[in-house]
TIGUKOL-328217 format. One record per residue: residue in three letters; z, x, y of N, C-alpha, C, O in turn. Coordinates in steps of 0.05 Angstrom, whole numbers, plus 5000, padded with zeros to 4 digits. Last residue first. Example, Ala and Ser with C-alpha at 12.3 -4.5 7.8 and 13.67 -1.06 7.14 Angstrom:
BEGIN
ser514252574955514352734979515752585001516152685023/ala515652644886515652464910515652644934516952854934/
//
This chain:
BEGIN
unk507244495219509344445242510544185238512244105253/unk507744835156506544665174508444565195510844555191/unk507045405113508545255135506745075153504545155162/unk504245715081504545435072505945265095505945025094/unk503946195102501546075097501845795090500045635093/unk509146415093508646285119505946125118505645945134/unk508446595041510346335045509546245072509146005075/unk505447025050504246795034505946555038504846325039/unk509047335081506547265092505347035080504346865093/unk513047455042513747285065511047175080510946955091/unk510147755005511347474997512047345021511547105022/unk508648195039506648035029507547765019506147565023/unk514048385043512448305068510248105060509947895071/unk514948544996516648325007515248235029515247995033/unk511148934989511348744971512948504982512148284977/unk512449315031510249175030510048945012508748755020/unk517349565061517649385034514949195035515148955038/unk518249805105517949965085517749815057517949935036/unk518549365143516649565148516349775121514149885118/unk522648995138519948975120518349185124516649215107/unk526449105173527149105145524749115129524849225107/unk523749045221525149305211525949345187526149575177/unk522348505217520348715215521548965208520449105191/unk524047955200525848195205523948465198524148595178/unk520047475233520847615209522547855217522347955239/unk517447245277520547225274521747335247524047295240/unk512447275274513747465294516747465290518247635298/unk511546895231511247175228512447355246513447565238/unk512746445261514346505239513846805231515746955226/unk508746465301511546485308513446535285515446675288/unk504546385265504846625281507446675290508346895287/unk505345855247505546085229505646335243506946515232/unk504945565295507345585279507645805261509745935258/unk499645695310501945785328504545785312506245975314/unk496845435267496745705272498645835289499346065284/unk498344895276498945045252498845315256500745445248/unk496344825329499244785326499944935297501945085295/unk490944895323492145045338495445075334496645285336/unk489744445287489044735280490944925294492245095282/unk491244055321492544075297492044345288493944485282/unk487544115363490044145369491844185345493844335347/unk482844005336483244255351485944315356486744545355/unk483743465324483443655302483743925313484944085299/unk484143225375486343255358486143425336488243525328/unk478843285389480843435408483443465389484743675387/unk476742915356475943165353477843355368478343575359/unk479042455374479342535348478942825343480442965329/unk477142445429479842465425480542555397482342725395/unk471542375416472342605429475442645427476242875423/unk471142095352471242075379471842335390472642525376/unk468242465296469642225306468842215337466742295346/unk469243025257467842795268469342605276471642565267/unk470043755250471243465257469343275268467943335287/unk468544235250467344055231468343785234467343595222/unk471644505282468944485288467444285270465244195276/unk476444545254476544335273473244315282472344095288/unk477544705189475744785214475444545232473944355225/unk484244765165481644625169480144685193481144715215/unk486545365145486645135164484045035165482045175165/unk490545835104488445625110488845415130490945285132/unk492446405107493346185121491445985126490545955149/unk492946935063491246705071492946495081494646395067/unk493347625069494347405065492347165072490347205086/unk493348335053491948105058493647845051495147835031/unk494448985074495848785065493848515074492848495097/unk488849465063490849315079492249135064491549105040/unk483749775058486349805041488349725065489149875082/unk478449295055479349515065482249535052483049345037/unk475548835044476149005021477249295032476849495018/unk475948145056476148405070476948595048478848545033/unk472047625040473947795028473848075039472048225034/unk471746975071470747255068473047425052475447355052/unk472046375035473446565053472346835049471946915026/unk468345805036468746025022469846235042468646265063/unk471045145028469845345047470545615032472545655020/unk473144725001470944844993469545045009467245115006/unk478144605024475844455029473444545023471544465035/unk481345035010481744754995479444575000478944394983/unk480245415043478845455016479045175002477345084987/unk479145485108480345215093479045235060477145085054/unk480746115136478945885127480345695109482345755097/unk483846545153484446265162482646045154482845825164/unk486347125129483946945130485246665137487446595129/unk489147665159489547395153487347235153486247185175/unk490648325149488348145152489547885139490647865117/unk493648915176494148645163491748475168490748475190/unk491749325205493849385186494349125166495149155144/unk485049465218487349295217489249415198488749585181/unk482249935260482649865233484949685232486949755245/unk478749685320481349845307481049755278479849555271/unk474049425333475049685350477249855339477750085345/unk469249265286471749225294472849475312472449705304/unk463949105263464149245289467149245300467349225325/unk463548765223462649005218463049195240462549435236/unk465548255232467648455222466348725217467648905207/unk462548005291462348075262464648245258465748375276/unk464447495341463847775332464147805302465747665289/unk465547105397464847105368463647345360461647415373/unk470147325444467547245434467347255407468747395393/unk474547375503474247275471471247195467470047035482/unk475047465554474247675535473847595507472847755490/unk479846995574477647175583477447425561479347545553/unk483846645567481446635550479446845554477546865539/unk490746635562488446755570486046725552486146765528/unk494446045556493946275543491046385554489146225556/unk496145525569496945755587496146015571497646205576/unk494145095541496845205534497745435550499945535546/unk489245045567491444835571494044935560496044855571/unk486745485546487245485575489545265579491445305594/unk486345325492487745585499488545575528490745645536/unk482844895501485744865488487345095498489445065510/unk478245115518479344915532482444875522484244825539/unk476845455477477445545500478945365521480545445538/unk475845045434477645275431478645365459481045365464/unk471744775458474044635457476144835449478444785457/unk467145135457468345095483471344945481472944985499/unk467345655406467145375413468545285436470945335438/unk464146235421466546115417466345825427465445765448/unk458146465386459346345409462346245401462846195378/unk456446675339455346795363456346675389455546765410/unk458346585287456446385305455646475327453746355336/unk458847075237459546965263457346765276454946795274/unk460447145181457647055191458246925217458046675219/unk465347335179463347505160460447395167458347515161/unk468347465244467347295222465547425205464147615212/unk474647645274472147685266471247475248472847325237/unk479847855319478747675303475947725297474647855314/unk485948165331483448155338482647935318484347845302/unk492348335365490948175342487848195352487248235375/unk497648805368495048695376493448555355493348625332/unk503349075399502348925374499648805386499448715409/unk505049295446504249465427503149315401502149445383/unk509848775458507948975469507549165449509349215434/unk509948185414511348435429509248625436507148655423/unk505747615418506847865408508248035422507848025447/unk503547165449506347165437507347415428509847445428/unk498147315457499847165477502747195470504347245488/unk496347495411496447675431498147575454499347735468/unk496747005382498047185373498247445397500347575398/unk492646675410495646595410497546825400499846825409/unk488146975400489046925429491846855429493346955445/unk487746935343487747195361488747175386490247355395/unk487646425333489846555322489946825340492046905351/unk482946225360485546115365487846285358489746315374/unk479246545330479446565357482246475369483546615384/unk479846305281480546585284480946665313482746815320/unk478045755292480845825284481646125288483846185297/unk472745855321474845675330477445825319478745975333/unk469246265313468446105336471045895342471345795364/unk467946555262469346695286468846535312467946655332/unk465746365215464446355241465346495262463846565280/unk469746515173466746535170465446585197464246795202/unk475246935192474346685180471046765179469946985182/unk481547325203478347305195477647005183479146875168/unk485047675247484647415234481747365231480047375249/unk488248285239485548165241485647875229486247835206/unk492848675277492648445256489748335260488848305283/unk496149245284493849125288493448905266493748955242/unk502649395311501249325286498549215297498649085318/unk508349835325506049665331504549595306504949695284/unk515449845337513049905323510649745330510949525341/unk520150185385519349935367516650035353515850265356/unk522350515421523950415400522850185383524250035369/unk518651085442519250775443520950715421520950865401/unk516651575435518851545457519351255461520251185482/unk510951385402512451635414514251505436513251345452/unk511650845355510350955381511951185393514451165393/unk510250855288512550895311510751005334509151195334/unk507050375255507150655266508950685289508950525308/unk507049975198508150035227507850335234508550515218/unk504750025149504049845168504749895196503249845215/unk501450425103503950435123503150245142500850265151/unk498750095047498750245069501250235085502950065082/unk500050194976500249994999500350175025501950375026/
//
């Protein structure tokens, strides 16, 4: 297992690069990336990517993030082929229960799955579609908050326990 946390020189905390991964990188992984970066401690960083990026961020994702007070500047749909950093942790957010194929990241990292229905596939009225985006966001935010609340100092040298906790978090609903 890889070493997850690296000590920052002269600082008393650790940092981590998290990759939120899905197929299109237009909704769920973008929501997770922006939310994580908004909530995470200094030095922790999220990025997102897709195995087959759509090339655009869904406008409802950006509207929802702005409404929640989360910065939206600089987010774009991108491929996992051109990541700016190597991730320490990969979180897939596709909804495998809905028959969606999740991309398989093959790097030497801890991987977990936090399946969320794709709000871009929601049908109905504008209010119903907005509700689908809100549901996806609430699920992701709840899971990110649970992850950030873990006793990271205790888990940094125990990747098996960390993986167990991450998998448990993938079942949490708001």
